[in-house]
Every structure is written in C-alpha cells, then in structure tokens.
N, C-alpha and C positions, 0 to 999 in steps of 0.2 A: 622906492629907491632900490632894493634889492631883487625887484621881480624880474630884468633882465639875467641876474646871476643865476637866481632860482631857475629859471627857465632853462638856462644852460645846463645845470646841472641834474635837471631832469630828462633832459634831452639825451645827455651822456650816457643818464642809468637806462635809459629805455634803449639805444645803441648796444649799449654792452649785453644787455639782457637779451635782444635778437641774437646778437653775434654768438651767445654763449649758446643760446639756442639751435641756431644752426649747426653749430660744432658738432653739439650733442646728437642732432638728427644725424650729420653724418657720419659721426663714429659708431652710431648705432646701425647705420646701413652696411657699414663695414664689414662690423662684428657680424652682423645676421649674413651677409655673404661668406665669410669665414667661416662661419658655424654650417651652414647649408652645405658649402662644399665639403668640409670635413666629414658632416653626418653621412651624405650620399655616398661618399667615396670610401669612407674607413672600411668597409670589406676588401677594398683591393690597395689600401696602402700597407704593402708589405715589400718584402726583399725583392719578391718578382717583378714588382711593378720596376724597379730599374737595373733588373738583371736580364731580363726576357724581352725577344720582340714581339711585335703584335701579331696574336694568331687568335681565330675565333674559338671561345671558350675561357675558362677558367684559368688555363695555364700561361694565356698570354700575358705581357707586359709591355711597358712602354720606352723599353732602354733605345730602340731604334729613332724612336720620335724625340726623345730628349738628345741624344747625338747630333739629330739631324738639325732642331732647333738651336742648338747651340753654332753649329756650323753656317746656318744659312744666317741668323742673328750677326755672328762675328763677320759675315762677308758682307753683310748690309752696312754694319756699323762702320767698318776698316775703309768702306768704298766712302760712305757719306761723313765721315769725319774730316778727313783734310781737304775735301772741296768745301765742306760749310764752314770750317774754320779760316780758310782762306776768303770764302765768301764773306763773310762776316768781318773780317780785316777789312777788306776793300771798302766796304760799306760805310764801317766807321771812320778809316783813318784816309780813305781820298774820295769815297765821293758823298761825305756826309753835307749835308744841306744843299745838296745839286739837287735836279729834277731828275736827272737819270738814276740816281740813289734812290729818291722818293719814290719813282716806279718801279724800281725793284724790290723794295720793301713792301709795295704793295702787292706786286704780284708774289712774291714770297708768302704773304699774308693769304693770299687766296689758295695757292699751294697746302698751307696750313690744314686748310678745312675741306680740300680735293678729297673726296669718298676713295678708299683705299681700293676698291674693286677697280675703279678707272685706271691708276696705277700698275695692277696687276695685267689690266686687259692692254696697256700700253707698251708694257715689257714684253707681253706674250707676241705683239706684232712686231716689234723691233729686236727681238733677241730670239724667241721661240722659231718662230715661223721659218724667217732668213735661215736659221742652222738646220731645220728641217728640211728646205730646199737643198741646201747643199749636200743633206747625206741620203739625198735621192728618196726622201716621202719619210725615212724614219723619225718618227717623233722625237724632239730634242729636250724636253723638260729636263729640269737639273735644279741643284740647289743654288748654284749661280746665278740662273735667271730669277730664283726666289729672293737672293739676297740683294739685286738688283733691284727688284719692285720694293722690296723694304729699305734700300737705302734711298731709294724715291720719297718714302713716307718720312725717314728721318732726317733727310739734308735741310729743309724748312726749320725745322725745328732749330737744329746747330746752328743754323745761320743767323737766326733771330736772337737766340740766346748769347751768340757771341758778338753780333752788333749791340747790343744792350750791355752787356758787360765792358765792352771796351768803351763805349761812350759815358759808361760810369765812372771810369778812371779820372781822378781829378785834372783839371788841365793845369793846374800848376806843375804837375810831374811832367807834362809836354813841355811845357817852357823852361822848364831846369834843365829838362836835358836837350832841348834846342840850343838853349845859351851857351851851353857848354862845346858844340860844334858836333854834337852826334848827327849823323846822318837820319834821313827819315826812317828808311828800313830797318838801321839798326835800332832806333827807339821802337819801333813797332815790336820786333822780335825779341828784345832783348828786355825792354822796359815795360811795354804795355802789356804784352799777352803773358807775361811771367806776372805781373798786378791781377792782371783776370784770370787766370788759368785755372783758379780754384771754380770761379763761375761758370768758365766753356766747360770744365770736368762735368759740372753738375748738369749743363745741357745734354751732354751727351750721355750721361746715365740716363736723363729722362727720356731722350729719344730712343736709347735702346729698350727701357721699360714701355715705350709706346709702342715699338713694333713688334714686341715678343708674343703679343696675343693677336695680331693679324692672322685671319685665316684667307679670306678672301682673293689677295693677293697670290697665295702661295698654292691655291686650287687652279691657276692659269698658269704656273712658272714650274714650282716643284713638283708637283702633281701627289705626291707621295710614293712609299716605298715600303712594303711588308718585310723587308731585309734590312739588316745593316748596312749602311752605306755612308762611307766618310770619304769619300770623293765628290766634290761639290759640282762635278760635271755631270753625274748621274741622277737619276730622279731623285728625291729624297725626302723621308718623311718627316713631320713635325708634329709637336703636341697639338698646336689651334687644328690644324687638317684631323689628327686623330679624333680630337672631341668633336669635331662637326660630323666623321663619318659615322662613329661610336653611339652619340647620342641620336642619331638615326635608325639605328639597329633596334630590332624588336627583342634582343637578348636581355636579360637584367646582370648578366655579367658583364656585358658591353656597356652598359649604363653605368654601374660602378667604376670600372675603367675609366669613363668620360668625365667622371665627378672625378677622380682620383689625379687624373690629368690637369683637370682646371683647377683643384686646389694647389699643384705644385706650380702651375704657370702664375696663380694669383698671388703665390707665396713669395715666389721670385719676382714679380712686377712690385710688392709691397718693400723688398730686402732691398731693389734697388732706389726706391723712391725714400726710403729712410736714409740710406747711403747719401744719397744726393743733399738731401738734407743736413744731415751732419757737417757734411763737407763745408756746405755754406754756413752753417751757423758757425764752425769753429773759424770759417775764414774771417766772417763779421767780429768775433770775438779778440782774434788775433788784431784787425785793425782797430777796435776800440781802446 
C-alpha cells in the first residue's frame, strides 16, 4: 500500500542527490578557473596593471584595455537596452499569441545562439567598410563599431528577458488597470514595466556579462590600440583582444598580463552575475 509513496521518496532523494552533485561539480570548476587565472596572473596583479598602458615587457599594464572595454561595453549596452526593452514589451503586450509574435520570438532565439564572429563580420561590412570608403581608403575601425557588434549580441538577451518578465506579471493587474479606464500605453509604461523592472534590469546585467568577454567581434571592429583612447570613433583596445594578443606572444611577462586580464574579466562577470541574482532574489522576497 505504501509502495508508490516509498517510490516517490526514493525518486525525490535521488533527484536531490544528483542536483546537489551537479551544483558541486559546477562550483568546483568555477573555483578551479578562478584559482588558475589567479595563480597564472598573480605576478602581474599590481598597481601597474591598472595605471599603465600596454607595452612589451614587464613595464606594461592594461589601463587602456580596461578603459576601452568599459567604453565599448557601455556603447553596446546603451544601444541594446532601449531597443531590447521596447521590442520585448511589444512582443509581450501587443504581439502575444500572434503568429507574427511567435515568428519574431523564434528568430530572436536563433539570434541568441548566433556565433559572435558572424556579428563582427556583419558590423564590419555595414559600418567599417562603408566608412572606409567615405574616408578615401583610410581604415575606420572604431570603438563605436565594436559597441554596435556587442549590441547585436546583447539585444536578443534583453528582448527575451523583457518578454518573459512582462508575461509573468499577473493578468489581474492588467485587468484591474483596464477596468479603471487606464489606456494601454499608460498601463504598459506605468504599471507593467514598473512591476517587471527588476527582472528587466537583471536581463540587462546578464547581457552585459555576456558581452564583456567577447573577442572575435572586436577584432573586426575596434581592432585594438596600444595607446589610451577615450574617443569611441577611434581604434580602441579591449581586455579580450589584449588577452588574445598576449596569449599568443612567446614572452612570459605577456602571458602573465594575459592571465591577469582574464582574472579581471572573470571577476567582473562574476560580480555582475551575483548582482543580477541579488536583485532578482530581493524582488521575489518583496513579492512574497
């Protein structure tokens, strides 16, 4: 008589055991990655790393690459966020349960898994090459072009997150606002987006973490710069590009700088992920 109940308890215990083991394996790999990047790059983790520009030998740092990464990532997320939020809002509120909306969601999911190097080549074709023709053959790689490439990578993440967060808002909230005569646009802007804003912010942070370590698109767009550049219309260095360049260098000091840059990016992405989880958990706790 108790056999089905016992079977369910055994199945539940086995599932919990496997889930715990999977979590421990994931945490072990994360700890291993952090330790390995720290061990390999600890010789270059000093003040020079954050104050000096890239130069061959032990006297160089990654200041220009860090500044370039911040600028390029800011340009990318500044382009992707408003477009992604508006597109996700349209999908959730105006194209929900329509064939057009489902088709766009399907295409957005395809874009989520598109290789980043394809985005870089696309932006190289539509931004870098036309501007090169306008300048009579002078190559116009720029931080802005790199930001556009990263925006194309971040865009589907923000669209998907915004769409999902808005569809999770209870239907009773919509019905209550509409019953009071609130227009649809005001309902969307002042009620629904406010209710889902923490989830949307989480999606933006995850998109920023997603693009922070991209290298391939920047090789075709921002190109790189061994000097400090703050104008996004100039060639601009970035941490992923410098890591790629120094990892292929035969010098040991260059390898240490590459590992140190990898550690900085890893910690940056980890902090962004933790911040997004914290925002989401606080929102759930306040709703409960």
